[in-house]
Backbone as CSV, one residue per row, in Angstrom:
resi,resn,N_x,N_y,N_z,CA_x,CA_y,CA_z,C_x,C_y,C_z
1,MET,-6.767,-6.687,-22.441,-6.422,-5.720,-22.127,-7.432,-5.520,-21.154
2,LEU,-7.024,-4.564,-19.867,-7.771,-4.458,-18.568,-8.046,-2.971,-18.952
3,ASN,-9.677,-2.944,-19.132,-9.884,-1.691,-19.463,-10.152,-0.787,-18.133
4,ARG,-10.791,0.156,-18.407,-10.634,1.420,-17.188,-11.568,0.760,-16.059
5,LYS,-12.732,0.403,-16.267,-13.050,-0.108,-15.269,-12.396,-1.388,-14.747
6,SER,-12.559,-2.086,-14.652,-11.649,-2.837,-14.034,-10.261,-2.847,-13.837
7,PHE,-9.761,-1.024,-14.259,-8.707,-0.991,-13.607,-8.855,-0.153,-11.953
8,ILE,-10.216,0.530,-12.488,-9.829,1.694,-11.581,-10.769,1.186,-9.897
9,ARG,-11.557,-0.249,-10.170,-11.737,-0.967,-9.207,-10.632,-2.272,-8.549
10,GLU,-9.847,-2.286,-9.240,-8.426,-2.797,-8.437,-7.236,-1.422,-7.709
11,ILE,-7.498,-0.074,-7.813,-7.425,0.885,-7.411,-8.031,1.206,-6.069
12,ILE,-9.343,0.683,-5.766,-10.488,1.422,-5.385,-10.081,-0.225,-4.247
13,ILE,-9.915,-1.255,-4.558,-10.026,-2.219,-3.885,-8.540,-1.834,-2.410
14,TYR,-7.434,-0.979,-3.593,-6.655,-1.551,-2.368,-6.604,-0.065,-1.774
15,LEU,-7.446,0.864,-2.120,-7.980,1.676,-1.404,-8.185,1.555,-0.396
16,PHE,-9.098,1.126,-0.253,-11.073,0.150,0.830,-10.227,-0.951,1.673
17,THR,-8.858,-1.211,1.485,-8.111,-1.952,2.588,-6.904,-0.784,3.203
18,TRP,-6.384,-0.364,2.156,-5.437,0.471,3.090,-6.017,1.138,4.039
19,LEU,-7.138,2.120,3.531,-8.362,2.867,4.901,-8.033,2.545,5.828
20,MET,-8.883,1.177,5.706,-9.699,-0.070,6.961,-8.357,-0.344,7.734
21,THR,-6.943,-0.562,7.575,-6.403,-0.764,7.526,-6.429,0.481,8.456
22,ALA,-5.518,2.289,8.422,-5.780,3.082,9.176,-7.445,3.192,9.876
23,ILE,-8.173,2.649,9.912,-9.409,2.991,10.613,-9.235,1.310,11.231
24,ILE,-8.774,0.685,11.843,-8.784,-0.785,12.484,-7.216,-0.030,13.291
25,PHE,-7.135,1.136,12.883,-5.426,0.747,14.015,-6.266,2.119,15.208
26,TRP,-7.178,3.646,14.423,-7.873,4.755,14.878,-9.125,4.019,16.015
27,THR,-10.012,3.078,15.385,-10.466,2.269,16.141,-10.043,1.624,17.713
28,ILE,-9.717,0.670,16.828,-8.994,-0.601,18.379,-7.449,-1.020,18.339
29,GLY,-6.649,-0.066,17.423,-5.423,-0.926,17.079,-4.278,-0.126,18.012
30,LYS,-4.817,0.604,18.719,-3.621,1.464,19.581,-3.005,0.748,20.792
31,ASN,-3.489,-0.163,21.445,-3.367,-0.730,21.694,-1.884,-1.665,22.157
32,ASP,-1.861,-2.697,20.900,-1.450,-2.588,20.472,-0.320,-2.705,19.472
33,THR,0.488,-1.604,19.707,1.047,-0.243,18.388,1.828,-0.906,17.426
34,MET,2.912,-2.512,18.669,3.945,-3.147,18.283,2.813,-4.009,17.009
35,GLY,2.170,-4.554,17.069,1.530,-5.940,16.608,0.761,-5.560,15.141
36,TYR,0.643,-4.987,15.418,-0.261,-3.528,14.256,0.432,-3.462,13.217
37,ALA,2.051,-2.822,13.609,3.367,-1.908,12.788,3.563,-3.293,12.532
38,LEU,3.948,-4.051,12.989,4.296,-5.736,11.700,3.565,-6.339,11.550
39,MET,2.305,-6.331,11.588,1.136,-7.240,10.847,1.110,-6.716,9.445
40,ASN,0.368,-5.227,9.354,-0.097,-4.131,8.968,0.980,-3.522,7.319
41,PHE,2.416,-3.341,8.094,3.038,-2.594,7.062,3.848,-3.068,6.630
42,HIS,4.079,-4.720,7.353,4.992,-6.023,6.640,4.031,-7.391,6.027
43,ILE,3.479,-6.976,6.799,2.235,-8.541,5.655,1.242,-7.571,5.146
44,VAL,0.252,-7.277,5.523,-1.274,-6.959,4.887,-0.710,-6.051,3.902
45,LEU,0.002,-4.782,3.687,-0.358,-4.242,2.739,0.911,-4.691,1.961
46,PRO,2.003,-5.264,2.063,2.874,-5.896,1.097,2.484,-7.088,-0.060
47,VAL,1.507,-8.096,0.439,0.625,-8.566,0.412,-0.742,-8.317,-0.675
48,ILE,-1.161,-7.233,-0.699,-1.919,-6.030,-1.201,-1.541,-5.766,-2.281
49,THR,-0.450,-5.334,-1.905,0.266,-4.734,-2.904,0.675,-5.673,-4.072
50,PHE,1.497,-6.772,-3.671,1.187,-7.804,-4.759,0.308,-8.246,-6.126
51,PHE,-0.928,-8.518,-4.933,-2.006,-9.137,-5.587,-2.480,-8.265,-6.876
52,ILE,-2.538,-7.006,-6.395,-2.991,-5.901,-6.899,-2.149,-5.970,-8.279
53,SER,-1.094,-5.566,-8.222,0.092,-5.399,-8.882,0.205,-6.881,-9.719
54,MET,-0.101,-8.301,-9.098,-0.357,-9.169,-10.286,-1.883,-9.155,-10.965
55,MET,-2.646,-8.414,-10.840,-3.857,-8.589,-11.303,-3.712,-7.769,-12.640
56,VAL,-3.019,-6.249,-11.988,-3.226,-5.335,-13.245,-2.063,-5.834,-14.741
57,ALA,-0.915,-6.234,-13.899,-0.230,-6.992,-14.969,-0.444,-7.983,-15.715
58,LYS,-1.299,-8.572,-15.506,-1.779,-10.289,-16.251,-2.681,-9.092,-17.153
59,SER,-3.290,-8.382,-16.840,-4.948,-7.872,-17.871,-4.057,-7.165,-18.323
60,GLY,-3.131,-5.971,-17.630,-2.931,-4.107,-17.986,-2.320,-3.828,-19.764
61,SER,-2.204,-2.772,-19.850,-1.822,-2.801,-21.007,0.092,-1.315,-19.863
62,THR,0.645,-1.319,-20.797,2.365,-1.355,-20.872,2.173,0.615,-19.484
63,HIS,1.185,1.089,-19.909,1.500,2.170,-19.341,0.909,1.884,-18.463
64,GLN,-0.020,1.036,-17.701,-0.320,0.900,-16.492,0.225,0.020,-15.128
65,ILE,1.130,-0.804,-16.223,2.257,-1.599,-15.728,3.720,-0.779,-15.149
66,TYR,3.327,0.168,-15.649,4.686,1.548,-15.465,5.107,2.062,-14.248
67,LEU,3.316,2.376,-13.871,2.432,3.112,-12.690,2.282,2.414,-11.620
68,ILE,1.620,1.665,-11.795,1.019,0.952,-10.712,2.377,0.382,-9.460
69,PRO,3.421,0.116,-10.096,4.033,0.409,-8.493,4.551,1.226,-7.882
70,LEU,4.323,2.290,-9.094,5.023,3.939,-7.884,3.792,3.983,-7.255
71,PHE,2.737,3.945,-7.732,1.178,4.549,-6.918,1.263,3.476,-5.787
72,LEU,1.804,2.034,-5.561,1.681,1.789,-5.075,2.389,1.899,-3.936
73,ALA,3.625,1.494,-4.316,4.980,1.474,-3.527,4.621,3.088,-2.844
74,LEU,4.051,4.276,-3.080,4.170,5.600,-2.516,3.357,5.868,-1.414
75,MET,1.547,4.584,-1.577,0.891,4.130,-0.804,1.481,3.507,0.246
76,VAL,2.145,2.456,0.458,2.888,1.727,0.909,3.848,2.502,1.592
77,TRP,4.347,4.040,1.952,5.667,5.024,2.519,4.846,5.086,3.070
78,PHE,3.748,5.969,2.737,2.707,6.967,2.988,2.213,6.198,4.361
79,ALA,1.506,5.202,4.632,0.592,4.569,5.715,0.918,4.991,7.307
80,PRO,2.158,4.532,6.952,2.674,4.801,9.329,2.476,6.245,8.963
81,TYR,2.825,7.256,7.720,2.992,8.371,8.048,1.679,9.329,8.518
82,VAL,0.713,8.749,8.235,-0.893,8.677,8.056,-0.668,8.303,9.568
83,ILE,-0.539,7.003,9.986,-0.704,6.229,11.451,-0.088,7.196,12.257
84,PHE,0.871,6.506,12.224,1.674,6.901,13.264,1.985,8.561,13.864
85,ASP,2.402,9.159,13.157,3.142,10.461,12.607,1.773,11.463,13.317
86,LEU,0.366,11.463,12.541,-0.507,11.984,13.302,-0.941,12.019,15.015
87,LEU,-0.762,10.397,15.048,-0.858,10.470,16.506,-0.162,11.357,17.180
88,ASN,1.030,11.290,17.162,2.062,11.744,16.887,1.983,13.239,17.574
89,VAL,1.288,14.007,16.691,0.690,14.584,16.277,-0.441,15.358,17.802
90,MET,-1.497,14.172,17.329,-2.769,14.724,18.370,-1.926,14.555,19.495
91,SER,-1.427,13.756,20.045,-0.495,13.220,20.969,-0.055,14.617,22.105
92,PHE,0.861,14.559,21.690,1.896,15.976,21.942,1.175,17.196,21.619
93,ASN,0.391,17.895,20.204,0.554,18.744,19.692,1.930,19.652,19.259
94,LYS,2.217,18.778,18.783,3.466,18.780,17.691,3.599,19.305,16.428
95,SER,3.892,19.361,15.524,3.484,19.859,13.963,4.352,18.793,13.700
96,LEU,3.678,18.045,12.009,3.902,17.418,11.652,5.184,17.067,11.256
97,PRO,6.474,16.058,11.891,7.303,15.772,10.896,8.093,15.680,9.323
98,TYR,9.125,15.639,9.281,9.655,15.567,7.925,9.483,14.490,7.310
99,ILE,10.164,14.347,6.258,9.022,13.145,5.267,9.447,11.603,6.225
100,PRO,8.141,11.125,5.922,8.204,8.968,6.613,9.306,8.689,6.493
101,ASP,9.760,7.715,6.862,10.958,6.701,6.442,10.413,6.134,5.319
102,ARG,11.832,6.326,4.493,11.784,5.194,2.983,11.623,3.829,3.391
103,THR,11.792,3.220,4.367,12.210,1.786,4.624,10.762,1.544,3.699
104,GLY,9.223,1.710,4.212,7.687,1.832,3.138,8.228,1.386,1.607
105,LEU,8.992,2.787,1.003,9.208,3.112,-0.018,9.479,1.525,-0.951
106,GLY,10.758,1.269,-0.493,11.719,-0.060,-0.807,10.288,-1.372,-0.138
107,ILE,9.641,-1.413,0.758,8.840,-2.629,0.024,7.878,-3.276,0.058
108,GLY,6.864,-1.784,0.016,6.290,-1.404,-1.563,6.506,-2.292,-3.010
109,LEU,7.889,-1.074,-3.631,8.295,-0.822,-4.376,7.993,-2.671,-4.683
110,THR,9.186,-3.289,-3.546,9.553,-4.423,-4.303,8.763,-5.357,-4.538
111,ALA,7.335,-5.666,-3.279,6.027,-6.002,-3.391,5.705,-5.763,-4.939
112,SER,5.300,-4.755,-5.497,4.719,-3.936,-6.317,5.518,-5.443,-8.104
113,VAL,7.012,-5.640,-7.663,7.184,-5.469,-8.617,7.355,-6.717,-9.028
114,LEU,7.420,-6.996,-8.091,7.642,-9.014,-7.379,6.061,-9.456,-8.120
115,GLY,4.533,-8.837,-7.707,3.896,-8.683,-8.375,3.904,-8.902,-10.211
116,ILE,4.214,-7.796,-10.906,4.553,-7.602,-11.639,5.127,-8.702,-12.294
117,ILE,5.787,-9.193,-12.239,6.566,-10.255,-12.665,6.131,-11.757,-12.398
118,VAL,5.226,-11.880,-11.281,4.368,-13.081,-11.479,3.512,-12.788,-12.537
119,GLY,2.777,-11.014,-12.797,1.940,-11.458,-13.059,1.979,-11.776,-14.966
120,LEU,3.686,-10.976,-15.622,3.852,-11.332,-16.353,4.006,-12.728,-17.276
121,ILE,4.641,-13.275,-15.753,5.268,-14.549,-16.252,3.467,-15.411,-16.187
122,GLN,2.826,-15.017,-15.567,1.220,-15.928,-15.220,0.643,-15.461,-16.780
123,LYS,0.594,-14.200,-17.510,-0.088,-13.891,-18.626,0.381,-14.760,-19.889
124,LYS,1.827,-15.185,-19.575,1.847,-15.670,-20.749,1.662,-17.256,-21.196
């Protein structure tokens, strides 16, 4: 059973990675926005989502297994909104746009569910 400290540690690892990807964009990634978006939103965040979900499934309780995919999928979904939409607001003095594109939600949910499945298989 995953204890509370271990679960919080895994969430902090994920949030730190998520925050670092945003900081990297805001400090050095603005020159290559397309490369950053492809690398971050289609490789880095889904891979870390997969591994965090796998770690939770290998040692987690039932309610954590069901909640972690939702949380991680929302974080992957919210990342482009925080990075690109805030940049547009700052650049063009616009108000924040509507709801972010739902593609990230599917990517995050798929990576997390696959991580949960692999973690449960490894647990047996």
